[in-house]
C-alpha positions as CSV (number, residue, x, y, z in Angstrom):
1,M,38.2,152.3,186.4
2,K,34.7,153.6,186.3
3,L,32.2,151.2,184.8
4,P,29.0,152.2,182.9
5,T,26.2,153.0,185.2
6,F,22.4,152.6,184.7
7,R,20.7,155.8,183.6
8,V,16.9,156.3,183.0
9,A,17.5,158.7,180.1
10,D,19.8,156.2,178.3
11,T,17.2,153.5,178.7
12,W,14.4,155.7,177.4
13,Q,16.4,156.7,174.3
14,A,17.4,153.0,173.6
15,L,13.8,151.7,173.9
16,F,11.8,154.5,172.3
17,A,14.2,156.4,170.1
18,P,16.5,153.7,168.7
19,A,18.9,154.2,165.8
20,P,18.2,152.2,162.6
21,S,21.4,150.2,163.3
22,D,20.0,149.3,166.8
23,L,16.7,148.1,165.3
24,L,18.6,145.9,162.7
25,F,20.8,144.5,165.5
26,A,17.8,143.6,167.7
27,T,15.9,142.1,164.7
28,R,18.8,140.0,163.8
29,N,19.2,138.7,167.3
30,L,15.5,137.9,167.4
31,I,15.6,135.9,164.1
32,A,18.8,134.0,165.1
33,G,17.4,133.2,168.6
34,G,14.1,132.0,167.2
35,L,15.8,129.8,164.7
36,A,18.1,128.3,167.4
37,L,15.2,127.7,169.8
38,Y,13.1,126.1,167.1
39,L,15.8,123.7,166.0
40,A,16.7,122.8,169.6
41,L,13.0,122.0,170.3
42,R,12.8,120.0,167.1
43,L,15.9,118.1,167.9
44,D,14.5,117.5,171.4
45,F,17.6,118.8,173.3
46,Q,17.5,118.5,177.1
47,Q,17.7,122.3,177.7
48,P,16.8,124.2,174.6
49,Q,17.1,127.5,176.4
50,W,20.9,127.2,176.1
51,A,20.7,127.5,172.3
52,L,18.6,130.7,172.6
53,T,20.8,132.1,175.4
54,T,24.0,131.5,173.4
55,V,22.7,133.6,170.5
56,F,22.3,136.7,172.8
57,I,25.7,136.0,174.5
58,V,27.7,136.0,171.3
59,S,25.7,138.7,169.5
60,Q,27.9,141.6,168.5
61,S,27.5,144.5,166.1
62,S,29.8,143.1,163.4
63,S,30.1,139.7,161.8
64,G,33.8,139.4,162.6
65,M,33.2,139.9,166.3
66,V,30.5,137.3,166.3
67,L,32.6,134.8,164.5
68,A,35.6,135.4,166.8
69,K,33.6,135.2,169.9
70,G,31.7,132.2,168.7
71,A,34.9,130.3,167.8
72,Y,36.5,130.9,171.2
73,R,33.3,130.2,173.0
74,L,33.0,126.8,171.3
75,L,36.6,126.0,172.1
76,G,36.2,127.1,175.8
77,T,33.0,125.1,176.0
78,V,34.6,121.9,174.8
79,I,37.6,122.3,177.2
80,G,35.2,123.1,180.1
81,A,33.1,120.0,179.3
82,L,36.1,117.8,179.3
83,A,37.2,119.3,182.6
84,S,33.8,118.6,184.1
85,I,33.8,115.0,183.0
86,L,37.3,114.6,184.5
87,L,36.4,116.2,187.8
88,I,33.2,114.2,188.3
89,G,35.0,111.0,187.2
90,L,37.7,111.4,189.8
91,L,36.0,113.3,192.6
92,G,32.3,112.6,192.2
93,Q,32.2,110.6,195.4
94,A,34.1,113.2,197.5
95,P,32.0,116.3,197.4
96,L,34.3,118.5,199.6
97,L,37.3,117.7,197.6
98,F,35.4,118.2,194.5
99,L,34.4,121.7,195.5
100,L,38.0,122.5,196.4
101,V,39.3,121.3,193.1
102,M,36.4,123.1,191.3
103,A,37.5,126.3,193.0
104,L,41.1,125.8,191.9
105,W,39.9,125.3,188.3
106,L,38.0,128.6,188.4
107,A,41.1,130.2,189.8
108,L,43.2,128.8,187.0
109,C,40.7,130.0,184.4
110,T,40.5,133.4,186.0
111,T,44.3,133.8,186.0
112,G,44.5,132.8,182.3
113,A,41.8,135.2,181.4
114,S,43.6,138.1,183.2
115,L,46.8,137.4,181.4
116,L,45.4,137.3,177.9
117,R,43.4,139.7,175.7
118,N,40.3,139.7,173.5
119,H,38.7,136.4,172.7
120,A,41.7,134.3,173.9
121,A,40.8,135.5,177.4
122,Y,37.1,134.7,176.6
123,G,38.1,131.1,175.9
124,F,39.5,130.8,179.4
125,V,36.3,132.4,180.8
126,L,34.2,129.8,179.0
127,A,36.3,126.9,180.2
128,G,35.5,127.9,183.8
129,Y,31.9,128.9,182.9
130,T,31.2,125.5,181.2
131,A,32.7,123.4,184.0
132,A,30.5,125.2,186.5
133,I,27.2,124.6,184.6
134,I,28.0,120.9,183.8
135,A,30.0,119.6,186.8
136,L,28.1,121.2,189.7
137,P,24.6,119.9,188.7
138,A,26.1,116.5,187.9
139,T,27.1,116.0,191.5
140,V,23.6,114.7,192.3
141,A,23.8,112.3,189.3
142,P,27.4,111.6,188.5
143,L,26.7,108.8,186.0
144,Q,25.0,111.3,183.7
145,V,27.8,113.8,183.5
146,F,28.9,112.6,180.0
147,D,25.4,113.0,178.6
148,Q,25.1,116.4,180.2
149,A,28.4,117.5,178.7
150,V,27.4,116.4,175.2
151,A,24.0,118.1,175.6
152,R,25.5,121.4,176.7
153,C,28.1,121.4,173.9
154,S,25.3,120.5,171.4
155,E,23.0,123.3,172.6
156,I,25.7,125.9,172.8
157,G,27.2,124.9,169.4
158,L,23.7,125.2,167.8
159,G,23.3,128.7,169.2
160,I,26.8,129.7,167.9
161,I,26.0,128.4,164.4
162,C,22.7,130.3,164.2
163,A,24.3,133.5,165.5
164,C,27.2,133.3,163.0
165,V,24.9,132.5,160.1
166,A,22.6,135.4,160.9
167,S,25.5,137.8,161.3
168,L,26.8,136.9,157.8
169,V,23.4,136.9,156.0
170,L,21.3,139.5,157.8
171,W,22.5,143.0,157.3
172,P,26.2,142.1,157.8
173,R,28.6,144.7,159.1
174,R,32.3,143.8,158.6
175,V,35.0,144.8,160.9
176,E,37.6,145.0,158.2
177,Q,35.6,147.8,156.4
178,A,35.7,149.8,159.6
179,L,39.4,149.2,160.2
180,A,40.3,151.7,157.4
181,A,38.4,154.6,159.1
182,Q,39.7,153.6,162.6
183,G,43.2,153.3,161.3
184,R,43.1,156.7,159.7
185,A,41.7,158.2,163.0
186,A,44.5,156.5,164.9
187,W,47.0,158.0,162.4
188,L,45.6,161.5,162.8
189,A,45.7,161.1,166.6
190,G,49.3,160.0,166.3
191,R,50.2,163.0,164.2
192,R,48.6,165.4,166.7
193,A,50.5,163.7,169.5
194,A,53.7,163.9,167.6
195,A,53.1,167.6,167.0
196,S,52.7,168.2,170.8
197,E,55.8,166.0,171.6
198,L,57.9,168.0,169.2
199,L,57.3,171.1,171.3
200,G,58.0,169.2,174.5
201,D,54.6,169.9,176.1
202,D,51.4,167.9,176.7
203,Q,53.3,164.8,177.7
204,R,50.3,163.1,179.1
205,Q,47.0,163.9,177.3
206,G,48.2,163.8,173.7
207,L,50.4,160.9,174.2
208,L,47.7,158.9,176.0
209,L,45.2,159.7,173.3
210,A,47.5,158.4,170.6
211,L,48.5,155.3,172.5
212,G,44.9,154.6,173.4
213,S,43.9,154.9,169.7
214,I,46.7,152.5,168.6
215,V,45.7,149.9,171.3
216,T,42.0,150.2,170.5
217,V,42.2,149.8,166.8
218,D,44.7,146.9,167.3
219,A,42.1,145.1,169.4
220,Q,39.8,145.2,166.3
221,R,42.5,143.6,164.2
222,D,41.8,140.2,165.8
223,H,38.1,140.3,164.7
224,A,39.0,141.2,161.1
225,W,41.1,138.1,160.9
226,F,37.9,135.9,160.9
227,E,36.4,137.8,157.9
228,G,38.3,136.1,155.1
229,A,41.4,137.0,153.1
230,Q,40.6,140.7,152.8
231,G,40.2,140.9,156.6
232,R,43.5,139.2,157.2
233,R,45.3,141.5,154.7
234,R,43.9,144.6,156.5
235,S,44.9,143.0,159.8
236,Q,48.5,142.7,158.7
237,A,48.4,146.2,157.2
238,L,47.2,147.5,160.6
239,R,50.2,145.9,162.3
240,V,52.5,147.9,160.0
241,L,50.6,151.1,160.7
242,S,50.8,150.5,164.5
243,R,54.6,150.1,164.2
244,D,54.9,153.2,162.1
245,L,52.9,155.3,164.6
246,L,55.0,154.1,167.5
247,G,58.1,155.0,165.6
248,L,56.7,158.4,164.8
249,L,56.0,159.1,168.5
250,R,59.5,157.8,169.4
251,A,61.2,160.1,166.8
252,A,59.2,163.2,167.9
253,R,60.1,162.6,171.5
254,S,63.8,162.3,170.5
255,V,63.6,165.7,168.8
256,A,62.3,167.2,172.0
257,R,65.0,165.6,174.1
258,Q,67.7,166.7,171.7
259,R,66.5,170.3,171.6
260,Q,67.0,170.5,175.4
261,L,70.8,170.0,174.8
262,L,71.1,173.0,172.5
263,E,72.5,176.4,173.5
264,P,69.9,179.2,173.6
265,Q,71.0,180.7,170.3
266,E,71.1,177.4,168.6
267,A,67.7,176.5,170.0
268,Q,66.2,179.6,168.5
269,S,67.5,178.8,165.0
270,V,66.1,175.3,165.2
271,Q,62.9,176.2,167.0
272,A,61.3,177.8,164.0
273,L,61.6,174.6,161.9
274,I,60.3,172.5,164.8
275,R,57.3,174.8,165.3
276,E,56.5,174.7,161.6
277,T,56.7,170.9,161.5
278,S,54.5,170.7,164.6
279,Q,51.9,173.0,162.9
280,A,52.0,171.0,159.7
281,L,51.5,167.7,161.6
282,A,48.6,169.2,163.5
283,A,47.1,170.6,160.3
284,E,46.9,167.1,158.8
285,H,47.9,168.3,155.3
286,E,50.7,166.8,153.3
287,S,51.7,169.8,151.2
288,P,53.6,171.8,153.9
289,L,55.6,168.7,154.8
290,A,57.2,168.5,151.4
291,A,58.4,172.1,151.6
292,L,59.7,171.5,155.1
293,A,61.7,168.5,153.9
294,Q,63.4,170.7,151.4
295,R,64.2,173.4,154.0
296,L,65.6,170.7,156.3
297,E,67.9,169.4,153.5
298,Q,69.2,172.9,153.1
299,G,69.7,173.3,156.8
300,L,71.6,170.0,157.0
301,A,73.9,171.2,154.2
302,D,75.0,174.1,156.3
303,R,78.2,172.9,158.0
304,S,78.5,176.0,160.2
305,Q,76.0,174.6,162.7
306,S,77.1,172.8,165.8
307,T,76.9,169.1,166.2
308,E,73.9,169.2,168.5
309,A,71.9,171.4,166.2
310,R,72.7,169.2,163.2
311,L,71.6,166.1,165.2
312,C,68.4,167.8,166.1
313,L,67.7,168.6,162.4
314,L,68.6,165.0,161.5
315,Q,66.0,163.7,163.9
316,L,63.5,166.2,162.7
317,S,64.1,164.9,159.2
318,Q,63.5,161.4,160.5
319,V,60.1,162.6,161.8
320,L,59.1,163.7,158.3
321,D,60.2,160.4,156.8
322,L,58.1,158.5,159.4
323,V,55.1,160.7,158.6
324,A,55.4,159.8,155.0
325,Q,55.9,156.1,155.8
326,S,52.9,156.0,158.0
327,A,50.8,157.8,155.3
328,R,51.7,155.0,152.9
329,S,50.7,152.4,155.6
330,V,47.3,154.1,156.0
331,S,46.8,154.0,152.2
332,A,47.7,150.3,152.1
333,L,45.2,149.7,154.9
334,E,42.4,151.5,153.1
335,Q,43.2,149.6,149.9
336,G,43.5,146.2,151.6
337,L,47.1,145.7,150.7
338,V,49.9,144.2,152.8
339,P,53.0,146.4,153.0
340,P,56.3,144.6,153.1
341,G,57.9,143.7,156.4
342,A,54.7,143.3,158.5
343,P,55.8,143.0,162.2
344,G,54.3,140.9,164.9
345,A,51.2,141.9,166.9
346,L,51.4,144.5,169.6
347,S,52.4,143.0,173.0
348,W,51.0,144.0,176.3
349,H,51.8,144.1,180.0
350,R,51.2,140.8,181.8
351,D,51.1,140.8,185.6
352,L,51.3,137.2,186.7
353,E,51.1,138.0,190.4
354,Q,48.0,140.1,189.9
355,G,46.5,137.3,187.9
356,L,47.2,134.7,190.6
357,L,45.7,136.9,193.3
358,G,42.6,137.4,191.2
359,G,42.4,133.7,190.7
360,L,42.7,133.0,194.4
361,R,40.0,135.7,195.1
362,S,37.7,133.9,192.6
363,A,38.3,130.6,194.5
364,L,37.6,132.3,197.8
365,A,34.3,133.7,196.6
366,F,33.2,130.3,195.1
367,L,34.1,128.5,198.4
368,A,32.1,131.1,200.4
369,V,29.0,130.4,198.4
370,A,29.6,126.6,198.7
371,A,30.0,126.9,202.5
372,F,26.7,128.8,202.7
373,W,25.0,126.0,200.8
374,L,26.5,123.3,202.9
375,L,25.8,125.0,206.2
376,C,22.2,125.9,205.6
377,A,21.4,122.7,203.6
378,W,19.3,124.8,201.2
379,P,17.7,122.5,198.5
380,S,18.3,125.2,195.9
381,G,21.8,126.1,197.1
382,L,23.4,124.1,194.4
383,G,21.9,126.5,191.9
384,A,23.5,129.4,193.9
385,V,26.9,127.7,193.7
386,S,26.5,127.0,190.0
387,I,25.6,130.6,189.1
388,C,28.4,131.9,191.4
389,G,30.9,129.8,189.4
390,V,29.5,131.3,186.2
391,V,29.7,134.9,187.4
392,L,33.2,134.5,188.7
393,S,34.4,133.0,185.4
394,L,32.9,136.0,183.6
395,F,34.1,138.8,185.8
396,A,36.7,137.8,188.3
397,G,39.6,138.6,185.9
398,R,38.5,142.1,185.3
399,E,39.9,145.3,186.8
400,N,36.8,146.0,188.8
401,P,35.0,142.7,189.1
402,A,32.7,143.8,192.0
403,A,31.2,146.6,190.0
404,A,30.8,144.3,186.9
405,C,29.1,141.7,189.0
406,L,26.8,144.3,190.5
407,N,25.6,145.4,187.1
408,F,25.1,141.7,186.3
409,L,23.0,141.4,189.5
410,K,20.8,144.4,188.4
411,G,20.1,142.6,185.1
412,I,19.1,139.4,186.9
413,A,16.9,141.3,189.3
414,L,15.1,143.0,186.4
415,S,14.6,139.7,184.6
416,V,12.9,137.9,187.5
417,P,9.5,139.8,187.5
418,V,9.4,139.8,183.7
419,A,10.2,136.0,183.5
420,G,7.5,135.4,186.2
421,F,4.9,137.3,184.2
422,V,5.7,135.6,180.9
423,G,6.5,132.1,182.3
424,L,3.7,131.8,184.9
425,G,1.1,134.3,183.6
426,L,1.1,134.1,179.8
427,L,2.6,130.8,178.6
428,P,0.3,128.4,180.6
429,G,-2.6,129.6,178.4
430,W,-0.6,129.7,175.1
431,D,0.2,126.7,172.8
432,G,2.6,126.3,170.0
433,F,6.0,127.7,169.0
434,P,4.8,131.0,167.5
435,L,3.0,132.0,170.8
436,L,5.9,130.7,172.9
437,Y,8.4,132.8,171.0
438,L,6.1,135.8,171.0
439,G,6.1,135.8,174.8
440,L,9.9,135.4,174.8
441,G,10.7,137.6,171.8
442,V,9.1,140.9,173.0
443,P,11.2,141.3,176.1
444,L,14.3,140.0,174.3
445,F,13.8,142.5,171.4
446,F,13.7,145.5,173.8
447,A,16.7,144.1,175.8
448,S,18.6,143.8,172.5
449,L,18.0,147.5,171.8
450,C,19.7,148.2,175.1
451,M,22.5,145.8,174.4
452,S,23.7,148.0,171.5
453,R,24.4,150.8,174.0
454,P,27.7,150.4,175.9
455,K,26.3,152.0,179.1
456,L,23.3,149.5,179.2
457,A,24.9,146.4,177.7
458,P,26.1,144.7,180.9
459,I,22.6,145.0,182.5
460,A,20.8,144.1,179.3
461,S,22.9,141.1,178.6
462,A,22.3,139.7,182.1
463,F,18.6,140.3,181.6
464,C,18.5,138.3,178.3
465,I,20.5,135.4,179.8
466,F,18.4,135.0,183.0
467,F,15.1,135.9,181.5
468,V,15.4,132.9,179.2
469,N,16.9,130.7,182.0
470,N,14.1,131.5,184.4
471,V,11.3,130.9,181.9
472,G,13.0,127.7,180.8
473,P,11.4,127.1,177.4
474,G,11.2,123.4,176.4
475,N,9.0,120.7,174.9
476,L,7.8,119.7,178.4
477,M,7.4,122.8,180.5
478,T,6.5,123.1,184.2
479,Y,4.7,126.0,185.8
480,D,5.6,125.9,189.5
481,L,5.6,129.2,191.4
482,A,7.6,127.7,194.3
483,A,10.3,126.2,192.1
484,F,10.5,129.5,190.1
485,L,11.0,131.6,193.2
486,N,13.6,129.2,194.7
487,K,15.5,129.2,191.4
488,A,15.4,133.0,191.2
489,M,16.4,133.4,194.8
490,A,19.3,131.0,194.4
491,T,20.6,133.0,191.4
492,L,20.3,136.3,193.3
493,V,22.0,134.9,196.5
494,G,24.8,133.3,194.5
495,V,25.7,136.5,192.7
496,A,25.2,138.7,195.7
497,I,27.6,136.7,197.8
498,A,30.1,136.8,195.0
499,V,29.7,140.7,194.9
500,V,30.3,140.9,198.6
501,V,33.4,138.8,198.6
502,L,34.9,140.6,195.6
503,R,34.2,144.0,197.3
504,L,35.8,142.8,200.6
505,V,38.9,141.3,199.0
506,S,40.0,144.3,196.9
507,L,43.0,144.1,194.5
508,S,43.1,147.8,193.7
509,P,46.5,149.0,192.4
510,G,48.8,150.0,195.2
511,E,52.5,150.7,195.7
512,H,53.4,147.0,195.3
513,H,51.5,146.8,192.1
514,Y,53.4,149.8,190.6
515,R,56.7,148.4,191.8
516,R,56.0,145.2,189.9
517,M,55.1,147.3,186.8
518,F,58.4,149.1,187.3
519,K,60.4,145.9,187.5
520,A,58.6,144.5,184.4
521,S,59.6,147.7,182.5
522,L,63.3,147.1,183.5
523,F,63.0,143.5,182.4
524,D,61.6,144.5,179.0
525,L,64.3,147.1,178.6
526,A,67.0,144.5,179.3
527,Q,65.3,142.2,176.7
528,L,65.3,145.1,174.2
529,T,69.1,145.1,174.1
530,S,69.1,141.7,172.3
531,R,65.5,141.1,170.9
532,P,65.3,140.9,167.1
533,L,65.1,144.4,165.9
534,E,62.3,143.9,163.3
535,Q,59.9,142.9,166.0
536,A,61.2,145.1,168.8
537,E,59.2,148.3,168.0
538,S,55.8,146.6,168.3
539,W,56.8,144.4,171.2
540,F,58.3,147.2,173.4
541,G,55.9,150.0,172.2
542,G,52.8,147.9,172.9
543,R,53.9,146.9,176.4
544,M,54.9,150.4,177.4
545,A,51.7,151.9,175.9
546,D,49.7,149.4,178.0
547,R,51.5,150.3,181.2
548,L,51.2,154.0,180.7
549,I,47.5,153.7,180.0
550,R,47.1,151.6,183.2
551,V,49.0,154.1,185.3
552,S,46.9,157.0,183.8
553,R,43.6,155.4,184.9
554,Y,44.6,155.8,188.5
555,W,46.4,159.1,188.1
556,Q,43.8,161.2,190.1
557,M,43.6,158.5,192.8
558,Q,47.3,159.0,193.7
559,P,48.4,161.7,196.2
560,E,50.6,164.4,194.8
561,N,53.8,163.0,196.3
562,R,53.1,159.5,194.8
563,R,52.6,160.4,191.1
564,D,56.2,159.4,190.2
565,H,54.9,156.2,188.6
566,W,54.0,158.1,185.5
567,D,57.4,159.7,185.4
568,N,59.0,156.2,185.7
569,G,57.0,155.1,182.7
570,L,58.1,158.1,180.6
571,Q,61.7,157.6,181.5
572,G,61.5,153.9,180.6
573,L,59.8,154.8,177.3
574,D,62.6,157.4,176.6
575,L,65.3,154.9,177.3
576,G,63.8,152.3,175.2
577,D,63.2,154.8,172.3
578,E,66.9,155.8,172.2
579,L,68.0,152.1,172.6
580,L,65.9,151.3,169.5
581,Q,67.5,154.2,167.7
582,L,71.0,153.1,168.6
583,R,70.4,149.5,167.6
584,G,68.8,150.6,164.3
585,C,71.9,152.7,163.4
586,L,74.4,150.1,164.3
587,D,72.6,146.8,163.5
588,T,74.7,146.0,160.4
589,T,78.1,147.0,161.7
590,R,81.0,144.6,161.9
591,G,84.5,144.5,163.4
592,A,85.6,146.6,166.4
593,L,82.5,148.8,166.4
594,A,80.2,145.7,166.6
595,I,82.3,144.4,169.6
596,E,82.0,147.7,171.4
597,R,78.3,147.9,170.6
598,D,77.6,144.5,172.1
599,R,79.7,145.3,175.1
600,Y,77.7,148.5,175.7
601,L,74.4,146.6,175.3
602,N,75.4,143.8,177.6
603,H,76.5,146.3,180.2
604,L,73.2,148.2,180.0
605,A,71.3,144.9,180.2
606,M,73.3,144.0,183.3
607,L,72.4,147.3,185.0
608,L,68.7,146.9,184.2
609,R,68.6,143.3,185.4
610,S,70.4,144.1,188.7
611,G,68.1,146.8,190.0
612,G,67.9,149.4,187.3
613,P,68.5,153.1,188.0
614,T,69.5,154.1,191.5
615,T,71.2,157.2,193.1
616,L,74.6,155.5,193.2
617,R,74.5,154.3,189.6
618,H,74.1,157.6,187.8
619,D,77.6,157.3,186.3
620,Q,77.5,153.6,185.4
621,L,77.0,154.2,181.7
622,D,79.8,156.9,181.3
623,G,82.7,154.5,180.7
624,P,80.8,152.2,178.1
625,T,79.5,155.3,176.4
626,R,83.0,156.8,176.0
627,S,84.3,153.5,174.6
628,L,81.5,153.2,172.1
629,L,81.8,156.9,171.1
630,Q,85.5,156.3,170.3
631,A,84.8,153.2,168.3
632,L,82.0,155.1,166.5
633,A,84.3,158.0,165.6
634,T,87.0,155.7,164.0
635,A,84.7,153.1,162.4
636,P,85.2,152.9,158.6
637,N,82.5,152.2,156.1
638,L,79.7,153.6,158.3
639,P,77.3,156.0,156.6
640,E,77.7,159.5,158.1
641,T,74.0,159.8,158.9
642,S,74.1,156.6,160.8
643,R,77.2,157.7,162.7
644,E,75.6,161.0,163.7
645,M,72.3,159.5,164.7
646,A,74.1,156.8,166.8
647,H,76.1,159.5,168.5
648,A,72.9,161.4,169.3
649,A,71.2,158.2,170.6
650,L,74.3,157.4,172.8
651,M,74.3,160.9,174.4
652,Q,70.5,160.7,175.0
653,L,70.8,157.3,176.6
654,Q,73.4,158.6,179.0
655,A,71.4,161.7,179.8
656,T,68.2,159.7,180.2
657,W,69.9,157.2,182.5
658,R,71.3,160.1,184.7
659,R,67.9,161.8,184.8
660,W,66.2,158.5,185.8
661,C,68.7,157.9,188.6
662,R,68.2,161.4,189.9
663,Q,64.4,160.8,189.8
664,Q,64.7,157.7,191.9
665,A,66.6,159.7,194.5
666,Q,63.8,162.3,194.7
667,A,60.9,159.8,194.6
668,P,59.3,159.1,198.0
669,R,60.0,155.7,199.3
670,P,57.3,153.2,200.3
671,E,56.1,153.3,203.9
672,A,57.8,149.9,204.6
673,E,61.2,151.2,203.5
674,Q,60.7,154.4,205.5
675,A,59.9,152.4,208.6
676,A,62.9,150.2,208.1
677,A,65.1,153.2,207.7
């Protein structure tokens, strides 16, 4: 994954041609930071700079994002403070063992952050971050660890309060108001993707764009929850919309698969309706859809058509129903209403092994810096170890932590000369809070302008944090060039060693990574045979969307003969779509049909849990499919539409399973398997 890179043109535009919203954002940060620093000085906190730094750390463009980030930062800070007290209390007299356990704590927090999303992951980051900034300096004075923990929590808590109040009072921007526009954009992207899927083409670009829009807008839903009752209502409405869009994409793909089973003459008669439906979806107008629904009803009334053609029309009719249903969900989202039957939140792929490896890499980097400190006996080495722990907590759980740390290092390097000029050149001759904050505020204002630009935000954020940290504003300030240089050097060395270790120990996706993702997909498909149906769409659709997006990021990095991972993801998505369709048609059945349905689902789950599709298993669904088809044909009191749709889903499940088995035979084997053969 390519991270934003520093560009002179972007910096010039951010500093000298800022947008009005950027100016308001920077002004709000400056006011909140000044308030936090003034109160911290008046309350005589030990290190008032933490209150000012926290404001710029939690600052975001909208109030909901600030409230969410602030809440989880406070929670992570408290947990990290308690962990630091426990570590010093138990291991304060055993420094080597303390460093080892501290590395394990960072590994645990890194693993937790990699397995979660949004601000829940940020809470794990802060638990490791806070333990590093409290416990490591406390090793030289263990008896003061409790006072240090209380002081850090107080300073950080004050900064969070000031940032949250400013975001609510000064030019507030609410996430829940933007959710309506973002939800409509995701809906339109889903319609365009469904239009492409109906024709059976563009299986990558359009699908990825729609899935990416769904996942992106769902991430904003968590922020809206913190903005009161209206935000929570729109958050629930967005869940319904996400489910409807996933269902629309599933139905469109089913039409394309069913069309492949038609004879050439039948395909021509159905193709006209499919093409018109696709054009209507892409045109984003509702009027053609009503006329198409009437034509479909007329086509379904024609009993001279074959079973396959009728099933294709039934599925096309389902597409139109889901378009209308998703339109109602968009309207409810815009009005702030909660549609009935709101599902759970979208789920996502969790790779425990990858998370554990990332945690171990984080521990290795921390121990490397600690070993450097112990071997060279550098007086400022403890600062290098502390900042290394902070950086690892922030970035070690990301996909490309070395690049993220390198951007952070750039921001630190830029902050050193500016902090030296302000802290050693200007402030010794200035007196009083107004002049103090003038010296701090001018660089922070310009850095805040850059923070509002995604390409510059990583570097600008690091600049703000370490500019304030290097100046060290307080009631009793010291102006020592040697101490300043030692502190700056310790910071740069700690981050640089972390970057080197993270680059050397790479966890880039490889064959083993994709095999784990394949096994996770099989496990989810097995779970889908018995998971409660009302939550299954969002649960399965979210996980498969996350996996397909992950695979697509490294699509160009794979050789031509190893791009079967995308095909595996599509086959798993197809199988899950038809499985959801089958269960939806037969969910309320009773008697012999229910027995055969459960037998079929249990057999499919057994196949998926015991290795999934292989060359020798291509016919393993044939017997259960025949049995369920016979029960389906003789089942009384089953609506005819449900019977026909279940029949279509069964045939598609069988065809998809066979196709997936053949694909496994054609896919190249990993090098280890080839060597063994």
